[in-house]
C-alpha positions in Angstrom: 9.5 3.0 6.6 8.9 -0.8 6.9 6.2 -3.3 7.6 6.1 -2.4 11.3 4.8 1.0 10.2 1.5 -0.7 9.8 -0.4 -1.1 13.1 2.2 -2.3 15.6 0.0 -4.0 18.2 -1.5 -6.7 16.1 0.5 -9.4 17.9 0.1 -7.9 21.3 -3.7 -7.9 21.4 -6.4 -10.1 19.9 -7.0 -8.7 16.4 -10.4 -7.9 15.1 -11.9 -11.1 13.6 -13.7 -10.5 10.3 -16.9 -12.4 9.6 -16.3 -11.8 5.9 -17.7 -13.5 2.9 -17.2 -12.6 -0.7 -20.0 -10.3 -1.7 -22.0 -7.6 0.1 -21.1 -8.0 3.8 -24.0 -5.7 4.7 -23.5 -3.1 2.0 -26.4 -0.9 1.0 -27.3 -0.4 -2.7 -24.5 1.3 -4.5 -21.7 -0.5 -2.7 -21.4 1.3 0.6 -23.2 2.0 3.8 -24.8 5.3 4.1 -22.2 8.1 4.2 -19.3 5.8 3.7 -17.5 4.7 0.5 -16.4 1.4 2.1 -19.0 0.8 4.8 -18.7 -3.0 4.3 -15.2 -2.8 5.8 -16.3 -1.1 9.0 -15.6 -4.2 11.0 -12.0 -4.3 9.8 -11.3 -0.5 10.0 -12.0 -0.1 13.7 -9.8 0.2 16.8 -6.1 0.4 15.7 -7.1 0.3 12.1 -9.7 3.1 12.2 -7.4 5.5 10.5 -8.0 3.7 7.2 -11.8 3.9 7.4 -12.1 7.2 5.5 -9.2 7.0 3.0 -11.7 7.2 0.2 -14.3 9.9 0.0 -16.6 11.1 -2.8 -15.8 14.1 -5.0 -18.2 16.4 -3.1 -16.0 16.2 0.0 -15.5 19.8 1.0 -11.7 19.6 1.6 -9.3 21.1 -0.8 -7.6 18.5 -3.0 -5.1 18.2 -5.8 -6.2 16.7 -9.1 -4.5 13.4 -9.9 -2.8 14.7 -13.1 -1.6 17.8 -11.2 -0.4 15.7 -8.3 2.1 14.0 -10.6 3.5 17.1 -12.2 7.3 17.6 -11.4 6.8 20.9 -9.6 4.1 19.5 -7.4 6.0 16.4 -6.6 9.0 18.5 -5.5 6.8 20.7 -3.3 5.1 17.8 -1.6 8.4 15.9 -0.9 10.0 19.1 0.4 7.0 19.5 2.8 7.4 15.9 3.9 11.1 16.1 4.9 12.4 19.6 4.4 15.8 18.6 5.8 16.3 16.4 2.7 15.1 18.9 0.1 18.6 19.3 -1.3 19.7 15.7 -0.7 19.7 12.8 -3.1 16.1 13.0 -4.6 16.0 9.2 -5.1 16.1 8.5 -1.4 13.5 11.2 -0.7 11.2 9.8 -3.4 11.5 6.3 -2.0 10.4 7.2 1.6 7.7 9.6 0.4 6.3 7.0 -2.0 6.1 4.6 1.0 3.7 6.9 2.7 1.5 6.9 -0.5 1.5 3.1 -0.5 0.7 2.8 3.2 -2.3 5.1 2.8 -3.7 3.6 -0.4 -3.2 -0.1 0.0 -5.2 -1.2 3.1 -8.7 -0.2 1.8 -7.9 -1.1 -1.8 -6.6 -4.6 -1.0 -9.2 -5.3 1.6 -12.1 -4.3 -0.6 -10.8 -6.3 -3.6 -10.2 -9.5 -1.6 -12.9 -9.4 1.1 -15.7 -7.7 -0.7 -15.0 -8.3 -4.4 -15.2 -4.5 -4.8 -13.1 -2.1 -6.8 -13.0 1.7 -6.9 -12.0 4.0 -9.8 -8.3 4.8 -9.2 -7.4 6.3 -12.5 -5.0 9.2 -11.8 -6.9 11.5 -14.1 -10.2 10.7 -12.4 -9.3 11.2 -8.7 -8.0 14.0 -6.5 -5.9 13.8 -3.4 -6.3 15.5 -0.1 -2.9 16.1 1.4 -1.9 17.2 4.9 0.6 19.8 6.1 3.5 17.4 5.6 2.6 16.8 1.9 1.2 13.3 2.6 -2.0 11.8 1.2 -4.9 11.8 3.7 -7.8 11.0 1.5 -8.5 10.1 -2.1 -11.6 11.7 -3.7 -13.3 9.3 -6.0 -15.6 10.1 -9.0 -18.2 7.6 -7.7 -19.0 4.7 -5.4 -17.3 1.4 -5.5 -18.6 -1.2 -7.8 -18.5 -5.0 -7.9 -15.6 -6.6 -9.5 -16.4 -8.5 -12.7 -15.5 -12.2 -12.9 -11.7 -12.3 -12.8 -9.4 -15.0 -14.3 -6.3 -14.1 -12.3 -5.0 -11.8 -9.6 -3.8 -9.2 -12.1 -7.4 -8.7 -13.2 -8.5 -8.4 -9.6 -6.0 -5.6 -8.9 -5.9 -3.9 -12.4 -7.4 -0.8 -10.9 -4.5 -0.5 -8.5 -1.6 -1.7 -10.6 -2.4 -0.3 -14.0 -4.6 2.6 -13.3 -2.8 4.1 -10.3 0.6 2.6 -9.4 2.0 2.5 -12.9 1.5 6.2 -13.7 2.5 7.2 -10.1 5.7 5.3 -10.2 6.5 6.3 -13.7 6.1 10.0 -12.9 8.2 9.7 -9.7 11.0 7.9 -11.5 11.1 10.4 -14.4 11.3 13.3 -11.9 13.8 12.0 -9.4 15.8 9.3 -11.1 14.8 6.6 -8.6 14.7 3.2 -10.1 11.2 1.8 -10.9 12.4 -1.5 -9.3 13.0 0.2 -6.0 9.5 1.7 -6.0 7.8 -1.4 -7.1 9.7 -3.3 -4.4 8.5 -0.8 -1.8 5.0 -1.3 -3.0 5.4 -5.1 -2.8 6.7 -4.8 0.7 3.6 -3.0 1.9 1.3 -5.2 -0.1 2.7 -8.2 1.6 2.6 -6.6 5.0 -1.1 -5.8 4.6 -1.8 -9.3 3.5 -0.2 -10.4 6.8 -2.5 -8.1 8.7 -5.6 -9.5 6.9 -4.5 -13.1 7.5 -4.4 -12.5 11.2 -7.9 -11.1 11.2 -9.8 -13.0 8.5 -11.8 -16.2 9.3 -11.8 -17.1 5.7 -8.1 -17.1 4.6 -9.1 -18.5 1.2 -10.3 -15.0 0.3 -6.7 -13.8 0.4 -5.4 -16.3 -2.1 -5.4 -13.8 -5.1 -3.3 -11.4 -3.1 -0.8 -14.2 -2.4 -0.8 -15.3 -6.0 -0.1 -11.7 -7.2 3.1 -11.7 -5.2 4.2 -15.2 -6.2 3.8 -15.0 -10.0 7.1 -14.1 -11.8 5.2 -13.0 -14.9 1.9 -11.3 -15.8 -0.5 -13.2 -18.0 0.9 -11.5 -21.1 4.4 -12.7 -20.3 5.8 -9.4 -19.1 7.6 -9.2 -15.8 5.6 -8.9 -12.6 7.1 -6.0 -10.8 5.6 -7.1 -7.5 7.0 -10.6 -7.7 8.5 -12.0 -4.4 9.3 -8.7 -2.6 9.9 -10.4 0.7 11.8 -13.5 1.9 11.8 -15.1 5.3 15.2 -16.2 6.6 15.5 -18.5 9.6 17.8 -16.8 12.2 19.0 -18.3 15.5 18.5 -15.7 18.3 20.4 -15.2 21.5 17.9 -17.4 23.4 18.7 -20.3 21.1 15.4 -20.2 19.3 15.2 -20.1 15.5 12.7 -17.5 14.2 12.0 -16.2 10.7 13.4 -12.8 9.8 11.3 -10.9 7.3 13.8 -9.5 4.8 13.3 -7.4 1.7 14.8 -8.6 -1.5 15.7 -5.2 -2.8 16.9 -2.2 -0.8 14.7 0.9 -0.6 17.9 3.1 -0.8 16.8 5.3 2.1 20.4 5.1 3.3 21.4 7.6 0.7 19.8 10.4 2.8 22.0 12.0 5.4 21.8 10.3 8.8 19.3 7.7 7.7 20.3 4.1 8.6 19.4 0.9 6.9 15.9 -0.4 7.8 15.8 -3.6 9.9 14.5 -5.6 6.9 17.3 -4.4 4.5 18.9 -7.0 2.3 22.2 -5.3 2.8 22.2 -6.7 6.4 23.4 -10.2 7.0 21.4 -10.5 10.2 18.6 -8.5 11.8 19.5 -5.8 14.3 19.7 -6.8 18.0 19.9 -10.5 17.4 
């Protein structure tokens, strides 16, 4: 579970270029193209990124879903994680919680981050107001929203831009998972920061207006929130210059905090792990 779990061929092929501008980007009244919650991101969510196009649906979607409050109940979390990796159902729950949470972040982040930065849009992500469509493996496939996206009000800082993600969704999600499994909140927030930074990298490759991504970068570079409290997403990744076998020095993307997946039987350290002194196969 690492950054390369995002689309792998971004470097191998010419990425989709986004003719984005802050604002409507072709949205119909109400914040989305007909039949789509985030129609304005259709240019981005095509090709290798098409799987993110329908992460958000409206409440009248006919698929069965789990209410947000129910989703975070201990018995429900146990059942979903057991479906995800049944071979680890009796193993250290902290490791299982970490890798399962990664799947949640990977599904949720691309449309949320993209909408907030490229379109100045937010969606209601309060746990008690959404429901989650899960697949046979206990993983989120879609999030049912109570209504359409809405324009972001004027923001003073990146924490205001992403309050609907950080405060309304991630905080209760991480709190519930920590209380149930004993995994450290720092581990889960570090996981979240890892995937947030990875998606910013994807957007940076595709956007023709990189200045629109600045609030995302500022969110990860601020040690504290505006109220003086610790920013749990601060600096999740560092880039270390490593000399490779060909004599070339290239940056190694390394996490600052281990995701502890190694506590699960037979699971190795990820290639970005801070417990490693060098990346594998160098």
